[in-house]
SERO-4910 file (N, C-alpha, C, O; in steps of 0.05 Angstrom, whole numbers):
BEGIN
 pado doro    nc1    nc2    nc3   cac1   cac2   cac3    cc1    cc2    cc3    oc1    oc2    oc3
  Met    A   1226   1365   -100   1225   1336   -107   1200   1324    -96   1193   1328    -73
  Val    A   1186   1309   -112   1161   1295   -104   1168   1272    -85   1187   1256    -91
  Val    A   1154   1270    -62   1160   1248    -43   1136   1229    -40   1139   1207    -30
  Ala    A   1112   1237    -49   1088   1219    -46   1066   1229    -64   1064   1253    -70
  Ile    A   1048   1211    -72   1023   1217    -86   1001   1215    -65    998   1195    -51
  Leu    A    985   1236    -63    963   1237    -43    936   1232    -57    929   1245    -77
  Thr    A    921   1213    -47    895   1207    -59    876   1198    -37    884   1195    -14
  Ala    A    851   1194    -44    830   1185    -25    805   1176    -41    803   1183    -65
  Asp    A    788   1162    -28    761   1156    -40    763   1144    -68    750   1154    -86
  Cys    A    781   1124    -71    784   1112    -97    759   1095   -105    752   1093   -128
  His    A    745   1084    -84    721   1069    -88    724   1049   -112    707   1048   -130
  Val    A    746   1034   -111    751   1015   -133    729    995   -134    724    979   -116
  Gln    A    715    995   -157    693    977   -163    689    977   -193    699    995   -207
  Arg    A    676    957   -203    673    955   -232    654    977   -243    659    988   -264
  Arg    A    633    984   -227    614   1005   -236    602   1018   -212    598   1005   -191
  Ala    A    596   1044   -214    584   1059   -192    554   1057   -193    541   1059   -172
  Trp    A    543   1054   -217    513   1054   -220    505   1025   -228    508   1017   -251
  Leu    A    494   1010   -209    488    982   -213    466    979   -234    465    959   -248
  Lys    A    448    999   -237    427    997   -256    436   1005   -284    420   1005   -303
  Arg    A    461   1012   -287    472   1020   -313    497   1003   -319    519   1014   -317
  Pro    A    494    978   -325    518    960   -328    536    969   -350    560    962   -351
  Glu    A    525    984   -370    542    993   -392    561   1016   -384    579   1022   -399
  Leu    A    557   1028   -361    573   1050   -351    593   1039   -331    586   1036   -307
  His    A    617   1033   -339    636   1019   -321    664   1026   -329    670   1038   -350
  Gly    A    683   1019   -310    711   1022   -316    723   1048   -306    748   1051   -307
  Asp    A    707   1067   -295    718   1094   -288    738   1092   -265    760   1104   -267
  Ala    A    730   1079   -243    748   1077   -220    774   1062   -227    795   1070   -217
  Tyr    A    772   1041   -243    796   1026   -251    815   1044   -266    839   1044   -260
  Tyr    A    805   1059   -285    823   1075   -301    836   1097   -284    860   1102   -288
  Ser    A    822   1109   -266    833   1130   -249    854   1119   -231    876   1130   -227
  Phe    A    848   1096   -218    868   1084   -200    893   1075   -214    915   1078   -204
  Arg    A    890   1065   -239    913   1058   -254    931   1082   -260    955   1080   -260
  Gln    A    918   1105   -264    934   1130   -268    949   1138   -243    972   1148   -245
  Val    A    937   1133   -219    951   1140   -194    976   1122   -191    997   1132   -184
  Val    A    973   1097   -197    996   1078   -196   1017   1087   -217   1041   1086   -211
  Asp    A   1008   1095   -240   1027   1104   -261   1043   1128   -251   1067   1129   -255
  Leu    A   1030   1147   -237   1044   1170   -226   1064   1162   -206   1087   1172   -205
  Ala    A   1057   1143   -188   1076   1134   -168   1100   1121   -181   1123   1125   -172
  Leu    A   1096   1105   -201   1118   1092   -215   1135   1112   -230   1160   1110   -231
  Arg    A   1122   1132   -242   1137   1152   -257   1156   1168   -238   1179   1174   -246
  His    A   1146   1176   -215   1162   1192   -196   1178   1175   -177   1194   1185   -161
  Arg    A   1173   1148   -177   1187   1130   -159   1182   1137   -130   1200   1139   -114
  Val    A   1156   1142   -123   1148   1150    -96   1124   1133    -87   1111   1122   -104
  Pro    A   1119   1132    -61   1096   1117    -51   1070   1133    -55   1070   1157    -61
  Ile    A   1048   1119    -50   1021   1132    -49   1012   1133    -20   1016   1114     -5
  Ile    A   1000   1156    -12    987   1158     14    958   1162      9    950   1181     -5
  Ala    A    941   1144     20    912   1144     13    895   1147     38    899   1133     58
  Ala    A    875   1165     37    859   1171     60    832   1157     59    811   1170     62
  Gly    A    832   1131     56    808   1115     61    789   1112     38    790   1126     18
  Asp    A    771   1092     40    752   1084     20    766   1078     -6    757   1087    -28
  Leu    A    787   1063     -5    800   1054    -30    783   1033    -44    783   1032    -69
  Ile    A    769   1017    -29    750    997    -40    722   1007    -33    718   1019    -13
  Asp    A    703   1001    -50    676   1011    -46    660    996    -26    641   1007    -15
  Arg    A    667    970    -22    650    953     -5    666    937     14    689    930      9
  Arg    A    653    929     36    666    911     55    666    882     44    685    867     49
  Ile    A    645    875     30    643    849     17    644    853    -13    628    868    -24
  Asn    A    663    839    -26    668    845    -54    666    819    -71    670    797    -61
  Asp    A    660    823    -97    664    801   -115    693    800   -124    709    817   -116
  Gln    A    700    782   -142    728    777   -148    739    799   -166    764    803   -167
  His    A    722    813   -182    733    831   -202    750    854   -191    772    857   -199
  Pro    A    739    870   -172    756    892   -161    780    881   -146    801    894   -145
  Ile    A    777    858   -133    800    847   -118    822    839   -137    846    843   -131
  Ala    A    815    826   -159    835    818   -179    849    843   -191    873    843   -195
  Phe    A    833    864   -196    845    888   -207    864    900   -187    887    908   -195
  Leu    A    857    902   -162    875    913   -141    900    897   -138    922    907   -134
  Arg    A    897    870   -139    921    853   -137    940    860   -159    965    861   -155
  Glu    A    930    864   -183    947    870   -206    961    897   -202    985    899   -206
  Gln    A    946    918   -194    957    944   -191    977    946   -167    998    959   -170
  Leu    A    970    934   -145    988    934   -122   1013    917   -128   1035    923   -119
  Gly    A   1010    897   -145   1033    881   -154   1053    898   -170   1077    895   -168
  Arg    A   1042    917   -185   1060    936   -200   1076    952   -181   1100    957   -185
  Leu    A   1064    962   -159   1078    977   -139   1099    959   -125   1122    968   -122
  Ala    A   1092    935   -118   1110    918   -104   1134    911   -121   1157    910   -111
  Glu    A   1130    906   -147   1153    900   -165   1173    923   -166   1197    919   -169
  Ala    A   1163    948   -162   1181    971   -163   1191    978   -135   1206    998   -132
  Gly    A   1184    963   -115   1193    968    -88   1179    992    -75   1190   1004    -57
  Leu    A   1155    998    -84   1139   1020    -74   1116   1011    -56   1109    987    -57
  Arg    A   1105   1029    -41   1084   1022    -22   1060   1041    -25   1062   1063    -36
  Ile    A   1037   1031    -15   1014   1048    -12   1007   1048     18    999   1028     29
  Tyr    A   1010   1072     30   1005   1075     59    976   1085     61    969   1105     48
  His    A    960   1072     78    931   1079     77    918   1076    104    928   1063    122
  Val    A    895   1090    107    876   1085    129    851   1074    116    848   1074     92
  Gln    A    833   1064    133    808   1053    124    785   1073    127    783   1087    147
  Gly    A    766   1073    108    742   1088    110    719   1069    117    722   1045    121
  Gln    A    694   1081    120    671   1064    127    665   1043    106    657   1021    113
  His    A    669   1049     81    661   1031     59    676   1004     60    665    983     54
  Glu    A    701   1005     68    718    981     66    726    969     93    740    949     93
  Trp    A    717    981    115    728    975    141    727    945    147    706    933    145
  Gln    A    750    934    155    752    907    164    771    906    188    787    924    192
  Glu    A    769    885    203    787    882    226    816    880    216    834    891    228
  Tyr    A    820    867    193    846    867    179    840    877    151    824    865    137
  Pro    A    854    898    141    846    911    116    848    893     91    865    876     90
  Trp    A    830    899     73    830    886     47    857    889     33    869    869     24
  Leu    A    868    913     31    892    918     16    915    901     26    930    890     10
  Asp    A    919    900     52    941    885     63    938    855     59    957    840     57
  Ser    A    912    846     57    907    818     51    914    812     22    924    790     15
  Ile    A    907    831      4    911    827    -24    940    826    -32    950    809    -47
  Cys    A    955    846    -21    984    848    -28   1000    860     -5   1005    884     -5
  Pro    A   1007    844     14   1022    854     37   1050    866     30   1062    881     45
  Glu    A   1060    858      6   1086    869     -3   1084    899     -9   1104    913     -8
  Ala    A   1060    909    -16   1057    937    -24   1040    953     -4   1045    977     -1
  Ala    A   1021    941      9   1002    956     25   1012    958     54   1020    938     66
  Val    A   1010    982     65   1018    987     93    995   1002    107    989   1025    100
  Trp    A    982    989    126    961   1000    142    972   1019    163    987   1009    181
  Leu    A    966   1044    161    980   1064    178    973   1062    208    992   1062    224
  Pro    A    948   1060    217    941   1062    245    958   1044    264    968   1054    284
  Pro    A    961   1018    258    976   1001    277   1006   1006    276   1021    997    294
  Arg    A   1016   1021    256   1045   1026    253   1054   1050    270   1078   1054    274
  Gly    A   1034   1066    279   1042   1090    294   1054   1111    275   1044   1115    253
  Leu    A   1076   1123    284   1089   1144    268   1108   1131    248   1125   1115    256
  Leu    A   1105   1138    222   1122   1127    201   1136   1149    186   1124   1170    182
  Glu    A   1160   1144    179   1175   1164    164   1172   1159    134   1179   1137    124
  Ile    A   1160   1178    120   1157   1177     91   1170   1201     79   1160   1224     82
  Gly    A   1193   1197     65   1208   1220     56   1218   1235     81   1227   1223    100
  Pro    A   1216   1262     81   1225   1278    104   1203   1281    125   1207   1296    144
  Phe    A   1180   1268    121   1157   1273    138   1151   1249    157   1155   1226    150
  Gln    A   1141   1256    181   1131   1236    200   1100   1235    195   1086   1255    198
  Val    A   1090   1211    188   1063   1208    180   1048   1190    200   1058   1170    209
  Tyr    A   1023   1199    207   1007   1184    226    979   1181    214    969   1200    202
  Gly    A    966   1158    218    940   1154    206    919   1145    226    925   1131    246
  Ile    A    894   1153    221    871   1145    238    849   1134    219    841   1149    201
  Asp    A    840   1110    223    817   1099    208    792   1116    214    791   1131    234
  Trp    A    772   1113    197    746   1127    202    737   1120    231    738   1097    239
  Thr    A    729   1140    245    721   1137    273    695   1152    278    692   1174    268
  Pro    A    676   1140    293    651   1155    299    658   1182    313    677   1183    328
  Ala    A    642   1202    307    648   1229    317    652   1230    348    668   1245    358
  Ser    A    636   1213    362    638   1214    391    664   1203    401    673   1211    423
  Gln    A    678   1186    386    703   1175    394    728   1189    382    750   1183    390
  Leu    A    723   1207    363    745   1220    349    763   1237    367    787   1236    363
  Pro    A    752   1253    385    770   1269    402    791   1253    417    814   1261    419
  Glu    A    784   1229    426    803   1211    440    825   1203    420    848   1203    428
  Lys    A    818   1196    396    838   1188    376    856   1211    369    880   1208    366
  Leu    A    845   1235    366    861   1259    359    880   1266    381    902   1276    376
  Ala    A    872   1261    406    890   1267    429    914   1249    429    934   1255    442
  Gln    A    913   1226    415    935   1207    415    955   1213    392    976   1199    390
  Val    A    950   1233    375    968   1239    353    995   1248    365    995   1267    380
  Pro    A   1017   1236    358   1043   1244    369   1050   1273    362   1043   1282    340
  Asp    A   1064   1286    379   1072   1314    375   1090   1317    350   1090   1339    338
  Glu    A   1104   1296    343   1124   1298    321   1110   1295    294   1124   1297    273
  Thr    A   1084   1291    293   1070   1285    268   1072   1309    249   1065   1332    257
  Asp    A   1080   1304    224   1079   1325    203   1054   1322    186   1040   1342    180
  Val    A   1047   1297    178   1024   1292    161   1005   1273    175   1012   1251    183
  Leu    A    980   1283    179    959   1266    191    940   1257    170    930   1274    154
  Val    A    934   1231    168    917   1220    148    891   1211    161    891   1195    180
  Leu    A    868   1222    152    842   1218    164    821   1211    143    825   1217    119
  His    A    799   1199    152    776   1195    134    752   1202    151    740   1186    164
  Gln    A    744   1228    149    721   1238    165    707   1259    148    719   1272    131
  Val    A    681   1263    153    666   1285    141    676   1311    154    672   1316    177
  Tyr    A    690   1327    138    704   1351    148    687   1376    141    680   1380    118
  Ser    A    683   1392    161    664   1415    158    673   1435    137    655   1446    123
  Ser    A    698   1439    133    707   1459    113    703   1450     85    700   1466     67
  Phe    A    703   1424     80    698   1413     53    670   1403     49    661   1399     27
  Ser    A    655   1399     71    628   1389     70    612   1403     92    607   1390    113
  Pro    A    603   1428     88    589   1442    109    561   1431    113    542   1439     99
  Ser    A    558   1413    131    532   1400    136    531   1392    166    551   1390    179
  Pro    A    506   1388    176    503   1379    203    517   1352    209    522   1345    232
  Ala    A    523   1337    188    535   1311    191    566   1312    195    579   1291    197
  Ala    A    577   1336    195    606   1339    197    617   1326    223    605   1330    244
  Glu    A    638   1310    220    649   1296    243    675   1309    253    684   1303    275
  Leu    A    686   1327    237    712   1339    244    712   1368    235    701   1376    214
  Arg    A    723   1386    253    724   1415    248    753   1425    251    768   1412    265
  Pro    A    759   1447    239    787   1457    240    798   1459    269    821   1453    274
  Glu    A    781   1468    287    791   1473    315    799   1447    328    813   1447    349
  Gln    A    790   1424    317    797   1398    329    824   1387    320    835   1369    332
  Leu    A    834   1398    298    859   1388    287    883   1392    306    885   1414    318
  Pro    A    900   1372    309    924   1376    325    945   1393    310    940   1401    287
  Asp    A    967   1399    323    988   1415    311   1004   1399    291   1026   1389    298
  Val    A    994   1395    267   1008   1381    246   1012   1401    223   1000   1422    221
  Arg    A   1030   1393    205   1036   1410    182   1014   1407    161   1006   1427    148
  Leu    A   1005   1382    157    986   1376    135    967   1355    145    975   1335    157
  Ala    A    941   1359    139    921   1339    144    909   1330    118    896   1346    104
  Leu    A    913   1305    111    902   1293     86    876   1280     94    875   1261    110
  Ile    A    853   1290     84    827   1282     93    810   1270     71    806   1283     50
  Gly    A    801   1246     75    783   1233     56    754   1235     65    748   1247     85
  Asp    A    736   1223     50    708   1220     55    691   1241     39    669   1234     30
  Thr    A    701   1265     37    686   1286     22    695   1284     -7    719   1287    -14
  His    A    676   1280    -25    683   1275    -53    686   1300    -69    679   1301    -93
  Val    A    698   1320    -57    705   1345    -72    735   1350    -68    746   1343    -47
  Thr    A    747   1364    -87    775   1370    -86    779   1398    -74    765   1417    -82
  Gly    A    797   1400    -54    801   1426    -42    827   1427    -26    837   1406    -17
  Met    A    838   1450    -22    861   1454     -6    859   1481      9    853   1501     -4
  Leu    A    862   1481     35    858   1505     52    880   1507     72    892   1487     81
  Thr    A    887   1531     80    904   1536    103    886   1547    125    874   1568    123
  Glu    A    884   1532    147    865   1538    168    880   1541    195    903   1533    198
  Val    A    865   1551    215    876   1555    242    862   1535    260    837   1535    262
  Asn    A    878   1519    275    866   1500    293    860   1512    320    863   1537    324
  Gly    A    851   1496    339    843   1506    365    866   1518    381    861   1533    400
  Asn    A    891   1512    374    914   1523    388    924   1549    375    944   1560    384
  Gly    A    910   1557    354    918   1582    340    940   1577    320    952   1597    310
  Asn    A    946   1552    313    967   1546    294    956   1539    266    934   1528    264
  Gln    A    971   1544    246    962   1539    218    966   1510    211    986   1497    217
  Val    A    945   1499    198    946   1472    187    936   1472    158    915   1484    153
  Val    A    951   1461    140    942   1458    113    924   1433    112    933   1411    119
  Thr    A    900   1436    102    881   1414     99    877   1409     69    873   1428     54
  Val    A    877   1384     61    874   1377     33    855   1354     30    857   1334     44
  Ser    A    836   1357     11    818   1336      4    822   1330    -26    815   1346    -43
  Pro    A    833   1306    -33    836   1300    -61    810   1296    -76    808   1300   -100
  Gly    A    789   1288    -61    763   1282    -74    763   1254    -84    784   1240    -82
  Ser    A    741   1245    -94    739   1217   -105    753   1214   -131    758   1234   -145
  Leu    A    761   1190   -137    775   1184   -163    756   1180   -186    764   1182   -209
  Ala    A    731   1174   -180    711   1170   -201    684   1178   -189    679   1175   -165
  Met    A    666   1188   -206    640   1197   -197    625   1175   -183    622   1152   -193
  Gln    A    615   1180   -159    598   1162   -144    569   1170   -144    551   1155   -136
  Ala    A    564   1194   -153    536   1205   -156    536   1225   -178    557   1237   -185
  Ile    A    513   1229   -190    511   1246   -214    517   1275   -208    525   1290   -226
  Asp    A    513   1284   -183    518   1312   -177    546   1317   -168    553   1339   -160
  Glu    A    564   1296   -169    592   1300   -163    606   1314   -186    598   1311   -209
  Pro    A    628   1328   -181    644   1339   -203    655   1317   -220    662   1295   -211
  Gly    A    656   1322   -247    667   1302   -265    697   1302   -266    709   1281   -272
  Asn    A    710   1325   -261    739   1326   -261    750   1314   -235    740   1319   -213
  Lys    A    771   1298   -237    783   1285   -214    813   1290   -213    826   1294   -233
  Tyr    A    823   1290   -188    851   1299   -183    865   1282   -162    852   1269   -146
  Val    A    891   1283   -162    908   1275   -140    927   1298   -134    929   1317   -150
  Phe    A    941   1296   -112    961   1316   -105    989   1303   -103    992   1281    -93
  Leu    A   1009   1318   -112   1037   1310   -108   1047   1325    -84   1044   1350    -82
  Leu    A   1058   1311    -65   1070   1323    -41   1100   1325    -45   1114   1305    -50
  Asn    A   1110   1350    -45   1139   1355    -49   1154   1355    -23   1142   1357     -1
  Asp    A   1180   1352    -24   1197   1350      0   1197   1375     17   1205   1375     40
  Asp    A   1189   1398      5   1188   1423     20   1160   1428     32   1155   1449     44
  Gly    A   1142   1408     29   1115   1410     40   1095   1422     21   1071   1423     27
  Ser    A   1104   1432     -2   1085   1444    -21   1070   1422    -35   1078   1398    -36
  Leu    A   1047   1429    -46   1029   1410    -60   1023   1419    -88   1021   1443    -94
  Glu    A   1021   1399   -106   1015   1405   -134    991   1388   -142    991   1363   -139
  Lys    A    970   1401   -152    945   1386   -160    949   1376   -189    956   1391   -206
  Val    A    943   1350   -193    946   1338   -219    919   1327   -228    906   1312   -213
  Lys    A    910   1336   -251    884   1327   -261    887   1300   -275    905   1296   -291
  Leu    A    868   1282   -269    868   1256   -282    851   1257   -308    834   1274   -310
  Arg    A    856   1239   -326    839   1236   -349    814   1220   -341    817   1198   -330
  Thr    A    791   1230   -347    766   1216   -339    746   1218   -362    750   1232   -382
  Arg    A    724   1204   -358    701   1205   -377    691   1234   -378    689   1247   -357
  Ala    A    684   1243   -401    672   1270   -404    644   1271   -391    629   1252   -394
  Val    A    639   1293   -378    612   1298   -366    601   1324   -376    614   1345   -373
  Leu    A    578   1323   -389    565   1347   -400    540   1352   -383    526   1334   -375
  Arg    A    536   1378   -377    513   1386   -360    498   1408   -374    510   1427   -384
  Gln    A    472   1407   -373    454   1428   -383    431   1430   -364    416   1411   -359
  Gln    A    427   1454   -353    407   1458   -332    384   1476   -342    388   1494   -359
  Ala    A    360   1471   -332    337   1489   -333    328   1495   -362    326   1519   -369
  Ile    A    324   1475   -378    311   1480   -404    281   1478   -400    270   1457   -392
  Arg    A    267   1500   -406    238   1501   -400    221   1507   -424    197   1511   -421
  Asp    A    233   1508   -448    216   1513   -472    229   1498   -495    253   1491   -495
  Val    A    213   1493   -516    222   1477   -539    245   1491   -554    264   1477   -561
  Pro    A    244   1517   -560    266   1530   -575    293   1527   -560    313   1523   -573
  Ser    A    293   1529   -533    318   1526   -518    328   1497   -521    352   1493   -524
  Met    A    310   1478   -521    319   1450   -525    331   1446   -553    351   1433   -555
  Met    A    318   1457   -573    328   1454   -600    356   1466   -604    373   1455   -617
  Thr    A    359   1490   -592    385   1504   -594    407   1487   -580    429   1483   -590
  Phe    A    400   1476   -557    418   1459   -542    425   1434   -558    449   1426   -559
  Leu    A    406   1421   -570    411   1396   -584    429   1400   -609    445   1383   -615
  Gln    A    425   1423   -622    443   1429   -645    472   1432   -635    490   1422   -648
  Lys    A    475   1446   -613    502   1450   -602    513   1423   -593    537   1417   -597
  Leu    A    496   1407   -580    505   1381   -569    515   1363   -591    535   1349   -588
  Asp    A    502   1363   -614    511   1346   -636    540   1352   -644    555   1333   -649
  Arg    A    547   1378   -645    574   1385   -652    594   1377   -630    616   1367   -636
  Val    A    586   1381   -605    603   1375   -582    609   1345   -582    632   1337   -577
  Leu    A    589   1328   -587    593   1300   -587    613   1290   -609    629   1272   -604
  Asp    A    611   1303   -632    630   1297   -653    658   1304   -645    677   1288   -650
  Glu    A    662   1327   -632    689   1335   -623    699   1316   -602    723   1309   -602
  Leu    A    682   1308   -583    690   1290   -562    698   1262   -573    717   1250   -564
  Gln    A    684   1253   -593    690   1227   -605    719   1227   -615    733   1207   -613
  Glu    A    727   1249   -628    754   1251   -638    775   1254   -615    796   1242   -616
  Arg    A    768   1270   -596    786   1276   -574    791   1252   -556    812   1249   -544
  Asn    A    771   1235   -553    772   1213   -534    782   1186   -546    778   1165   -534
  Arg    A    793   1187   -569    801   1162   -583    822   1146   -566    822   1122   -568
  Asp    A    838   1160   -551    859   1146   -536    849   1137   -508    865   1125   -493
  Leu    A    824   1144   -500    813   1133   -476    806   1104   -479    802   1095   -501
  Pro    A    805   1089   -457    795   1061   -459    767   1062   -472    751   1080   -467
  Glu    A    760   1042   -487    735   1042   -502    711   1047   -484    692   1061   -492
  Glu    A    711   1035   -460    688   1037   -443    685   1065   -431    664   1071   -419
  Leu    A    705   1082   -434    703   1110   -423    698   1131   -444    697   1154   -438
  Arg    A    696   1123   -469    694   1143   -491    666   1156   -492    664   1178   -501
  Met    A    646   1142   -484    619   1153   -485    615   1171   -461    618   1163   -438
  Pro    A    608   1197   -465    605   1216   -443    579   1212   -428    561   1199   -437
  Ile    A    578   1225   -405    553   1227   -389    540   1254   -396    554   1274   -398
  Leu    A    514   1254   -400    499   1278   -403    479   1280   -381    461   1263   -378
  His    A    482   1301   -364    463   1306   -342    447   1330   -350    457   1353   -351
  Ile    A    421   1326   -355    404   1348   -366    379   1351   -350    366   1331   -343
  Ala    A    372   1376   -344    347   1382   -330    329   1398   -348    337   1419   -359
  Tyr    A    305   1388   -353    286   1401   -371    258   1394   -364    252   1375   -349
  Asp    A    240   1409   -375    211   1405   -370    201   1383   -388    197   1387   -412
  Ala    A    197   1359   -377    190   1336   -393    161   1337   -403    152   1320   -419
  Ser    A    146   1357   -393    118   1359   -402    116   1374   -429     94   1375   -441
  Leu    A    138   1385   -439    137   1399   -464    132   1379   -487    141   1357   -486
  Pro    A    116   1387   -507    109   1368   -529    133   1358   -544    150   1374   -554
  Asp    A    136   1332   -546    156   1318   -562    185   1324   -553    204   1316   -567
  Val    A    189   1337   -530    216   1345   -523    234   1321   -516    257   1321   -523
  Arg    A    223   1301   -503    240   1278   -496    246   1262   -521    268   1251   -524
  Glu    A    227   1260   -539    232   1245   -564    254   1258   -580    272   1245   -591
  Arg    A    254   1285   -581    276   1300   -595    303   1295   -581    323   1291   -595
  Leu    A    303   1295   -555    327   1290   -540    339   1263   -546    363   1260   -551
  Leu    A    322   1243   -546    331   1215   -551    341   1211   -579    359   1195   -584
  Gln    A    329   1225   -598    338   1223   -626    367   1231   -629    382   1219   -644
  Val    A    375   1252   -615    402   1262   -617    422   1246   -599    445   1243   -607
  Thr    A    413   1237   -576    431   1226   -557    433   1195   -557    452   1184   -546
  Asp    A    413   1182   -569    412   1153   -567    437   1140   -577    446   1143   -600
  Gly    A    450   1124   -559    474   1110   -566    499   1127   -566    521   1117   -572
  Lys    A    496   1153   -559    519   1171   -559    527   1181   -531    550   1189   -527
  Val    A    509   1179   -512    514   1189   -485    501   1170   -465    483   1155   -472
  His    A    512   1171   -440    498   1159   -418    480   1181   -406    490   1200   -395
  Leu    A    454   1178   -410    435   1200   -405    424   1199   -376    413   1179   -367
  Phe    A    428   1221   -361    416   1225   -335    398   1249   -337    406   1271   -343
  Glu    A    372   1244   -331    352   1265   -335    340   1274   -309    337   1258   -290
  Lys    A    333   1300   -308    318   1311   -285    294   1326   -296    297   1344   -313
  Asp    A    270   1318   -287    246   1330   -297    239   1356   -282    237   1355   -257
  Leu    A    236   1378   -296    229   1403   -284    200   1411   -288    193   1434   -283
  Ser    A    183   1392   -296    155   1398   -298    143   1405   -271    154   1397   -250
  Glu    A    120   1418   -271    108   1427   -246    102   1402   -228    106   1403   -204
  Lys    A     92   1381   -241     85   1357   -225    110   1345   -212    109   1338   -189
  Ala    A    131   1342   -228    156   1330   -218    168   1347   -196    177   1337   -176
  Glu    A    168   1374   -199    179   1391   -179    163   1391   -153    174   1392   -131
  Ala    A    137   1388   -156    120   1386   -132    126   1360   -117    127   1360    -92
  Glu    A    129   1338   -132    136   1313   -119    164   1314   -106    168   1303    -84
  Ala    A    183   1327   -119    210   1330   -108    209   1347    -82    223   1341    -63
  Ala    A    193   1369    -82    191   1386    -59    179   1371    -35    187   1374    -12
  Asn    A    159   1354    -41    146   1338    -21    166   1318     -9    167   1314     15
  Ala    A    182   1305    -27    202   1285    -17    223   1299      0    232   1288     20
  Ala    A    231   1323     -8    251   1338      7    241   1346     34    255   1345     54
  Ala    A    215   1354     35    203   1361     61    202   1337     80    207   1339    104
  Gln    A    195   1313     68    194   1289     85    222   1282     95    225   1273    117
  Arg    A    242   1285     77    269   1279     85    278   1298    108    291   1289    127
  Gln    A    271   1324    105    279   1343    126    265   1337    152    276   1340    174
  Glu    A    240   1327    150    225   1320    175    239   1297    189    241   1297    213
  Leu    A    249   1277    173    262   1255    185    289   1263    197    297   1254    219
  Leu    A    304   1281    183    329   1291    194    325   1306    220    341   1303    238
  Ser    A    304   1322    221    298   1337    245    290   1319    268    296   1325    291
  Ala    A    277   1297    261    268   1278    282    292   1264    295    290   1256    319
  Gly    A    314   1261    281    337   1247    291    332   1217    291    310   1208    284
  Leu    A    352   1202    299    351   1173    297    330   1161    316    314   1144    308
  Phe    A    328   1172    340    309   1162    359    280   1169    351    262   1154    354
  Gly    A    277   1193    340    251   1202    330    242   1184    307    218   1177    305
  Cys    A    261   1177    289    254   1159    266    246   1132    276    228   1119    265
  Leu    A    259   1123    297    252   1097    309    223   1097    319    208   1078    315
  Glu    A    216   1119    332    189   1121    343    169   1122    320    147   1109    322
  Lys    A    175   1136    298    157   1136    275    153   1108    263    131   1100    257
  Leu    A    176   1094    260    175   1067    249    159   1049    267    143   1033    258
  His    A    164   1051    293    150   1034    313    120   1039    311    104   1020    312
  Ala    A    111   1064    309     83   1071    308     70   1060    283     48   1051    283
  Ser    A     85   1062    260     74   1053    235     71   1023    233     53   1013    219
  Lys    A     89   1009    246     89    979    244     71    966    266     63    943    263
  Gly    A     66    981    287     49    970    309     64    949    325     51    930    335
  Tyr    A     90    951    328    105    932    344     99    936    374     89    957    382
  Pro    A    103    915    390     99    918    419    119    939    430    140    943    419
  Pro    A    112    952    453    129    973    464    157    963    470    177    978    469
  Glu    A    160    937    477    186    927    484    206    928    461    230    931    465
  Val    A    196    926    436    214    927    413    227    955    411    251    957    406
  Leu    A    211    976    414    222   1003    414    242   1007    437    263   1019    433
  Glu    A    235    998    460    253   1001    483    279    987    479    300    998    485
  Tyr    A    278    963    468    303    947    462    320    962    442    344    964    446
  Ala    A    308    971    420    323    985    399    336   1010    409    359   1016    403
  Gln    A    322   1026    426    333   1050    437    356   1045    455    376   1059    455
  Glu    A    354   1024    471    375   1017    490    400   1008    475    422   1014    483
  Leu    A    396    993    454    419    984    438    433   1007    425    458   1007    423
  Leu    A    418   1027    416    431   1051    404    447   1066    425    468   1077    419
  Arg    A    437   1067    449    451   1082    470    476   1066    479    497   1078    485
  Asn    A    474   1040    479    496   1023    489    497    997    473    487    977    482
  Pro    A    509    998    449    510    974    432    531    954    442    553    953    433
  Ser    A    523    938    462    541    919    474    528    892    479    503    890    479
  Met    A    544    871    482    534    845    488    520    845    515    503    828    520
  Thr    A    527    863    533    514    864    560    485    870    556    468    858    569
  Val    A    479    890    539    451    897    534    436    874    521    414    867    529
  Ile    A    448    861    501    435    839    488    430    816    507    409    803    507
  Gly    A    450    810    524    447    789    544    425    794    564    410    776    571
  Ala    A    423    820    573    402    827    592    375    824    580    356    814    593
  Trp    A    372    831    555    346    829    542    339    799    536    316    791    537
  Arg    A    360    784    530    355    755    526    344    742    551    326    727    551
  Arg    A    357    749    574    347    738    600    319    747    606    302    732    616
  Arg    A    313    773    599    286    784    603    266    768    587    244    762    597
  Ile    A    272    762    562    253    747    545    250    719    555    227    709    556
  Val    A    272    706    562    270    678    572    254    677    598    237    660    601
  Asp    A    259    696    616    243    697    641    214    701    636    197    688    648
  Ala    A    207    719    617    179    724    610    166    699    599    143    693    606
  Glu    A    181    684    582    170    659    570    165    638    592    145    624    592
  Gln    A    184    636    611    182    617    632    158    623    651    143    605    659
  Asn    A    155    649    657    133    657    674    106    652    661     87    643    673
  Ala    A    106    657    634     81    652    619     74    622    619     51    614    621
  Ala    A     95    605    617     91    576    617     81    567    644     63    549    646
  Val    A     91    578    666     83    571    693     53    578    697     38    563    709
  Glu    A     46    602    688     18    612    691     -1    593    676    -23    588    685
  Glu    A      8    584    653    -10    565    637    -13    539    652    -27    521    642
***
């Protein structure tokens, strides 16, 4: 029997690409499907953060969420959630919008949802996370987190690793926009199932186009459910005109098929995304591409010409240099380029080490004293 719908990274907003106002509605349609699933199974939703895309919002996403949470409230259902970095507030958006449906997990402690004891932690800086994990009650079955998790996002920026997980049955982890489920061993040598639902709608062009939620059953098993989303077509590494012509002929047929297949999608989601990488220096190649795709796809292009690849390699090298320098190294580079007085760099570094009103107060006194001394000398 299904006892909850598991989701994360809904990023509810009208559009993900601000420079493409015609590409909109994706997050709304996916979130509506999640609510539909909860209503169909008569179960709550458990959400691992970043349900809203921004801390400061216009009225459109808030009105949409009020409508959808109202549907849950009318059915006597709840959405249990933690906060991610995108939406973090002292008092959460969701609970302000619809307190009848939204339940913020962290201040509630251990909550019983179906046969499981559930505990939640809002996004936490990596340096403070061990302290929060140490507070997880021993009785916890399901731990809800929003952190960059090494198993789903192998990068130096990972904030959480398997060995840090407490002895829980299931860890629902948001923040990584990929879908995955693993059985891992924590630092105590015990198995923990980790699950990342992934984002509900694409937030970047290199994200997977397919989106999912998980159904949590009363025996602890999980079922992955695919949502209906905008079609995403990808074609990589076209480097000659014949290859482009072959692709365009095939694309024309695919677009006709999609038009028929997507008739029951909301109108704003019927036009697919085409992400294509090709050598734009080829004669007439872009003109041919636009002739076939104009008005039929949302076109995302990557230039594979020698000039473009050289510029991309240079940009990547500069980015790696900045990453290697770290935050303090980047501050020093910025300070040197701007020619600020030494005190500015010193103040910024001290604030990074200890972001507190004590530091700000001490520097304010230092500035006031310096101004007074200068006035006396004059």
